[in-house]
C-alpha positions as CSV (number, residue, x, y, z in Angstrom):
1,M,87.4,77.9,102.5
2,E,85.8,79.4,99.9
3,S,82.8,81.8,99.6
4,L,80.5,81.1,97.5
5,Q,81.1,85.2,95.9
6,D,85.0,84.1,95.1
7,K,83.8,80.7,93.7
8,T,82.0,82.5,91.5
9,Y,84.7,84.9,90.1
10,H,87.1,82.1,89.8
11,T,84.3,79.8,87.8
12,I,83.8,83.4,85.2
13,Y,87.4,84.3,85.7
14,N,88.5,81.1,84.0
15,H,85.8,80.9,81.6
16,I,87.4,83.8,80.5
17,M,90.8,82.7,80.5
18,T,90.3,79.4,78.5
19,L,88.3,81.2,76.1
20,K,85.0,79.4,77.1
21,L,83.8,82.8,77.0
22,H,85.2,84.3,73.6
23,P,87.4,88.0,73.8
24,G,83.7,90.4,72.9
25,Q,81.0,88.4,74.3
26,Q,78.0,90.3,76.0
27,V,76.8,88.4,79.2
28,S,74.7,88.5,81.7
29,D,74.4,88.5,85.2
30,K,71.2,86.3,84.5
31,Q,72.8,84.2,82.3
32,F,76.1,83.3,85.2
33,E,72.5,82.7,87.8
34,E,71.1,79.7,85.3
35,Q,74.7,78.1,84.2
36,L,76.5,78.5,87.6
37,G,73.6,78.1,89.7
38,V,74.0,80.3,92.2
39,S,71.9,83.7,93.5
40,R,72.2,87.3,92.3
41,T,74.8,89.1,94.7
42,P,77.6,86.7,94.0
43,V,77.1,86.6,90.7
44,R,77.3,90.5,90.9
45,E,79.6,91.0,93.3
46,A,81.7,88.7,91.1
47,M,81.4,90.3,87.5
48,L,82.2,93.7,89.6
49,R,85.6,92.7,90.1
50,L,86.2,90.8,86.9
51,K,85.7,95.0,85.9
52,R,88.5,96.3,88.5
53,D,90.1,93.4,86.3
54,Q,89.8,94.5,82.8
55,L,88.3,91.7,81.9
56,L,84.3,92.6,82.0
57,Y,83.1,96.0,81.5
58,S,80.1,97.8,80.9
59,M,78.0,99.9,77.9
60,P,74.7,102.2,78.9
61,Q,71.8,100.7,77.4
62,S,73.9,98.1,75.6
63,G,75.3,95.3,78.0
64,T,78.0,93.8,79.6
65,Y,81.0,92.4,77.5
66,V,83.9,90.1,78.3
67,T,86.8,91.9,77.2
68,K,88.9,91.7,74.2
69,I,92.2,91.4,73.8
70,N,94.3,94.8,74.4
71,L,97.5,93.6,72.2
72,K,99.2,96.8,73.7
73,N,99.2,95.4,76.8
74,A,99.9,91.4,76.0
75,L,103.1,93.1,73.6
76,D,104.2,95.0,76.9
77,A,103.8,91.4,79.4
78,R,105.6,89.0,76.5
79,F,108.5,91.9,76.7
80,V,108.5,91.8,80.1
81,R,108.7,87.9,80.1
82,Q,111.7,87.8,78.2
83,T,113.9,90.0,80.0
84,L,112.6,87.7,83.0
85,E,113.0,84.6,81.6
86,K,116.1,85.2,79.1
87,T,118.0,85.6,83.2
88,I,116.0,82.7,84.8
89,V,117.2,80.5,82.5
90,R,120.6,81.5,82.1
91,S,120.7,80.7,86.3
92,V,118.8,77.4,85.5
93,A,121.4,76.3,83.0
94,S,124.6,76.7,85.4
95,T,122.7,75.1,88.5
96,A,120.7,72.5,86.5
97,T,120.6,68.8,88.3
98,K,119.8,65.7,86.9
99,F,116.7,66.0,88.9
100,Q,115.4,69.0,87.4
101,I,116.0,68.1,83.4
102,D,114.4,64.8,83.9
103,E,110.6,67.1,85.7
104,L,111.2,68.9,82.9
105,A,111.3,66.6,80.0
106,N,109.0,64.8,81.1
107,I,106.3,67.4,80.9
108,V,107.6,67.6,77.3
109,T,106.7,64.0,76.7
110,Q,103.1,64.7,78.0
111,Q,103.1,68.0,75.7
112,N,104.3,66.1,72.9
113,S,101.2,63.4,72.8
114,A,99.0,65.9,73.6
115,A,100.1,67.6,70.6
116,L,99.4,64.6,69.0
117,D,96.3,63.8,70.2
118,E,95.6,68.2,69.4
119,D,94.5,68.2,73.4
120,I,94.7,72.3,73.2
121,N,94.1,72.9,76.9
122,L,96.2,70.3,77.9
123,S,98.9,71.8,75.6
124,F,99.0,74.8,77.1
125,N,98.1,73.8,80.5
126,L,101.9,72.1,79.9
127,D,103.9,74.4,78.5
128,N,103.2,76.5,81.1
129,K,104.2,73.6,83.5
130,F,107.7,74.1,81.5
131,H,108.3,77.6,81.8
132,R,107.0,78.0,85.6
133,K,109.4,75.2,86.2
134,M,112.3,77.8,85.2
135,Y,111.2,79.9,87.8
136,E,111.0,77.4,90.4
137,F,114.4,76.1,89.8
138,A,115.6,79.3,90.5
139,D,113.7,80.1,93.4
140,K,112.2,83.3,92.2
141,L,108.7,81.8,91.7
142,A,107.3,84.2,93.4
143,I,108.1,86.6,90.3
144,W,106.0,84.3,88.4
145,D,103.1,85.6,90.6
146,W,103.8,88.6,89.8
147,Q,104.1,88.4,86.1
148,L,101.3,86.4,86.2
149,T,99.0,89.8,87.4
150,F,99.3,92.0,84.4
151,S,99.6,88.7,81.9
152,T,96.1,88.3,81.5
153,D,95.7,89.5,77.7
154,L,99.1,88.2,76.9
155,N,97.4,84.8,77.8
156,R,94.6,85.3,76.4
157,Y,96.7,85.9,72.8
158,R,98.4,82.7,74.0
159,L,95.9,80.2,74.1
160,L,94.3,81.9,71.1
161,R,97.9,80.8,69.3
162,V,97.2,77.3,69.6
163,Y,94.1,77.5,68.5
164,D,95.3,78.8,65.4
165,H,95.4,75.4,63.4
166,K,97.8,77.0,61.4
167,L,100.6,77.8,63.3
168,P,101.3,73.9,65.4
169,L,101.5,72.5,68.8
170,T,105.3,71.1,67.4
171,V,106.9,74.0,66.9
172,L,107.3,75.0,71.0
173,T,107.7,71.7,71.7
174,S,110.1,71.2,69.2
175,E,111.9,74.3,71.2
176,H,111.4,73.3,75.0
177,Q,113.2,69.8,73.9
178,A,116.5,72.3,72.6
179,I,116.1,74.3,75.4
180,I,116.4,70.8,78.2
181,N,119.1,70.3,75.6
182,S,121.6,73.6,76.7
183,L,120.5,72.8,79.9
184,V,122.4,69.5,80.5
185,E,125.3,70.9,78.3
186,H,125.1,73.7,81.4
187,D,125.1,76.2,78.0
188,P,123.8,78.9,80.0
189,D,124.8,81.2,76.7
190,N,122.6,78.8,74.5
191,A,119.8,78.6,77.0
192,E,119.3,82.3,77.4
193,K,119.3,82.9,73.2
194,L,116.8,79.7,73.0
195,I,114.4,81.4,75.4
196,Y,114.2,84.7,74.0
197,D,114.3,83.4,70.2
198,H,111.0,80.7,71.9
199,L,109.2,84.2,73.6
200,E,109.9,86.0,70.3
201,L,107.8,83.9,68.5
202,M,105.0,86.3,69.3
203,L,105.9,88.9,67.0
204,N,106.7,86.8,64.4
205,E,103.4,84.5,64.5
206,Q,100.5,87.4,65.8
207,Q,99.7,88.6,61.8
208,S,98.5,84.7,61.6
209,V,96.5,85.4,65.1
210,I,95.3,88.3,64.6
211,S,93.8,87.4,61.0
212,E,92.3,84.4,62.3
213,F,90.5,85.9,64.7
214,P,90.4,89.5,64.1
215,D,87.2,90.2,66.2
216,Y,88.8,89.2,69.5
217,F,91.9,92.2,69.7
218,K,91.6,95.5,70.2
219,N,94.7,97.8,69.2
220,I,95.6,95.9,66.6
221,N,97.4,99.0,65.2
222,I,100.3,98.9,67.5
223,M,101.4,95.4,66.1
224,Y,103.4,97.3,64.1
225,Q,105.0,99.5,66.0
226,Q,106.3,97.3,68.2
227,H,107.6,94.2,66.4
228,A,111.3,95.7,66.3
229,I,111.7,95.3,70.0
């Protein structure tokens, strides 16, 4: 059974990762005690863990803040994921079954509906589900879980991308559909290219996202150095 401390930690963690607590926002133990209805001890323990996770930080005589998105960390995590996922998808393209393809198609159908309804959180969760399925089909779920451990900045960036109304959600679903088509055709070369280009979107779209949410980032200057990666 989950302890009160763990529950408190996971609640605050999820608020940070879903941008209910935005990057740079000031927070306090008293705020969390009131919002979550828990005592000071589990809140303080949870906040210490979140500081170790580099999702919160404190400034002397100023307070505690949600860490801004480190663009370099996000770009590095994207690079690792792009490198891994093209191999994962190439493997799946060679062995994909009708059942697996139908599972992916069902996710994209739901994602399309979420996009039309402008349900941002559902669309984001379905996007993650689509990619996680690839690792599952390749019997590499442990790798998916591993890369999540250093992807907190990347995943907050990705959610901001969905909130940037200049970047339509339908771009993601149409690219997912193209990937499914390559699996239907059992075309590893095309599947690899499509997933590589799909994960390249971060580089192509980052200027728009950063312009929309400039106060949510640090290390913005790294954008110009990493664009060629």
